N, C-alpha and C positions, 0 to 999 in steps of 0.2 A: 666428410672428404679428410680434415684436418687429425682424424682420429686415427683414418684407418680403418674401420668399426663400418657394418653393413647389417642392414636393417632391413630382415623379410615379411612384408608386409602383407600378406592377405584375405580382402578385401568382398563384397559389392559393392562396399561405397563410391561411385566414381569419381562424387565433389573430392574424399582422404584421396584417394590412390594421385589424383589428381597433383593434389599442397601438396602430398608426401613424398614421393617418390621421383625418384630423376629417371627412373629404365621401367619400364611392362614390359610384364608376361602375359598375354591375353588365352587361357586357355579353353575348350570346347571338349569336352567331356574324357579332361585328363591329357589330350594334347593341343600344344601348344599352334593357333594358329596365328597370332601376331605378337611382333617383342621391339623394342627399341625405345628411343629415348620417348617419355609421354609424353613431352609433349608433341613431337612429329605425330603419334599416335593419337593424342587428343583432334591435332589442326586437322588431320584426313588419314583417318582410317580407310584400312585397303579390304582386310578379308570381313567379305560379307555379314560374321556373325561379330563383328567389331563394331561395325557398322551400326549393326541391330540392339547390341548391347547401349553402345552410345547415345545410339534417338531414343535408349530407355529413362535416362537420367531426369530428376524430374531438379529444373534450377530453383531455385529460391524464390528468381523474378517473377510473380504473376501471370506481367504484360509479354512474356520471351514468347516469340513464337515456336512453338512444338514441330519437329516433322521427323515422326514415331516412323521407323522399320518395323514389321510384323513379323514374326519368323512362324509359318501356319505347316504343319506340319506333324509326325512325329517325334519324341526325339527317340534316337535309335537307345535299347538296351547295353548299358553300360558293364555285362557280363558276356554278352555274345555283340562284342563292335562287326558291323558291316566293313566290309575292306569299302580304300577309299575315304574320302572326304568325308568326316561324320557327321559336318552338317548340312553335306546334301542332302535330305532329306525335308530337310528346313528352307531353304539355299532355294531364292526366286530367282538365281540366272546361275540355276545348276545345269553343265553337262550328261551326258552319259559317259563322260572322260572319266567325269568328276566321282562316279560309282566304282571306275574299274582297279584304282593303284590313291592310295593315299600320294598327296601334295608336297615336296618338302618346303622349308621355307626358303622364300630369293630374297635375296635385295629389292627393297623398291628405290624406287630413283625417285628420291623425296631433299630437296633442300636446309629441306628442314631437321634434316638427321643430326646434324653436328657429326662429329667424331661415333658417335653410337650410332650401329648399323643399325635400322629399321628392315624390316622386314617380316614376309609375311606366306603362309602356304594359302595359296589359290593359282589356278591354273586360270583362272581369266584375267590372270595379271598379264599373260603374256598377251591377250588377244585388248588387252588395256579396258575392255570388259567388267569392270569388276566395279566399281561405284554405281550405284543404288539411287536411285528419285528419290531425292522427299514426298514425301506421302502424305 
């Protein structure tokens, strides 16, 4: 911030991402499914893929209780992407409408977001049922 320089970090190392970034974009097959302040997304991920991704993180403390979300189903071909949400074939919360058209990024009502808008692309945000129960 002091020098006006930005760095782009692309990683699957979630602990490094959490420590090194202020803003986060979560991509699934090249499409943004969630974006916002890193702390807000780690505190309350909204998109089912983000919830699944963050639940796969293995903390350094072996005593931590893990609550995993496992994505079952086929990953769509990146060469021939289907219409609708790209995570629909693996999402446990999928509706017929999810497969019809691609969801747009919508603001998440999150007090932790601060000035950096937290947004996700999930039609289940409208009915409030887009949170996966721990498994």
